[in-house]
N, C-alpha and C positions, 0 to 999 in steps of 0.2 A: 367404567368400561366404555361408556358412550364416548368419552373424550378420546380414547384410543381408536375407536372406529372413525371418528372425524379426522383424526391425525392420519390414519392409514389411508383414508379416502383422499385427503389432501395430497399426500405424497404420491399416491397412485395417479391422480389426475395430473400432477406436475410432471411425473415421469413419462406420462403418455403425451402430454401437451407439447413439451419442448421438442422432442424428436418429430412429432407430428407436424408442427408448424414448419420446421426446417424441411421436412419432406414435401409438404404442400407448397412451400416456396420454390423448391426445385422443379416442381411441375409447371409453374407459371412464369418463372423468370427466363429470359432468353439466355442461351448459352452459345456464344460465338467466340471461342478462344482464337487468339492470333498472336503473332510474334511481338507486335507492338504492346498488346495488353500484358504479356508475360515479361516484358523488359523492366529493368529497374527504373523507378521514377523517383526523383528527388527534387521537390520544390519547383517543378516546371523546367528544370535544367537537365540537359543530357549529362549522364555521368561520364566521368573521365577516369579510367583506370578501374581498379577493383573497389568493391565496397568494404573491404576488410581494412579497418583502421583501428589501431590499438591506442587506447587512451590510458593515461596514467591512473592507476587504481586509487591514488590518493584523492582524486575528485569524487569518486564513488564513496569512499570512506567518509569524506567530509560531508557529503550530502546525507548519507545514512545517519551520521552522528547528529546533524541538524534535525532530521526528522524524528529521531528517537527523543532528543531533549525537547523538541517543540511539542510533540504529542504528550510527553510526560508532564510538561508544564501546564498543559490544558487540564490535567487532572487536579491541579491546584485551585482552579476557579470555583468549582462546586464546594471544595473544602473551605475556601476562604469566605464564601457566601454564608455558610452556616457555622462558622468558627465560634462565634460567641455563644451559640446555643449548645454546642457539643461539650466544651470545657477543656480541662487540662489534658485529658487523654488525647484529644484531637491535636493539641499543640505538640505533644510528644511524638505522635505518629507523623505529623507534618515535618518536624525536625529530622526524624529518622529518614523520611522520604527524600528530603532535600539533601541530607548527608550522603545518601546512596547516589543521588544524581551528581553531587559534587565529587564524590570518589570516582565515579565513572568518567567525568570530565577530566579530572586530574590524571587518571590512568591513560586516557586517550592522548592527553597533552604530553605525558612522559614518553609514550610510545611513538610520538611523532606523527600521529594521525591528523593533526591540525596544521601541518606544514604544507605549503603550496608547492614547494620545489622538490 
């Protein structure tokens, strides 16, 4: 029961602290809005035209696939470090995991998600 009281106290303090600090900051920071501050800023250069530019969705798919497979491969490092002590069950689970990743990569390749054009 005592653990729940500590947890509730922690959540309550966090729920009060975050808005309280934001409110306290609004009291002390200067507020001088101007047209220059509200304008679009891009790397120190003045913008030309609209900021709306459409990119090929293939770039996003390629980046997401890279992140997914990169993060999933990170899961193999702890598995490989204790592989000898776990045994055959770990080998079977590792093969299944790599097979699922290979199937996902093959599926993305067949759907054309890895094409640049």
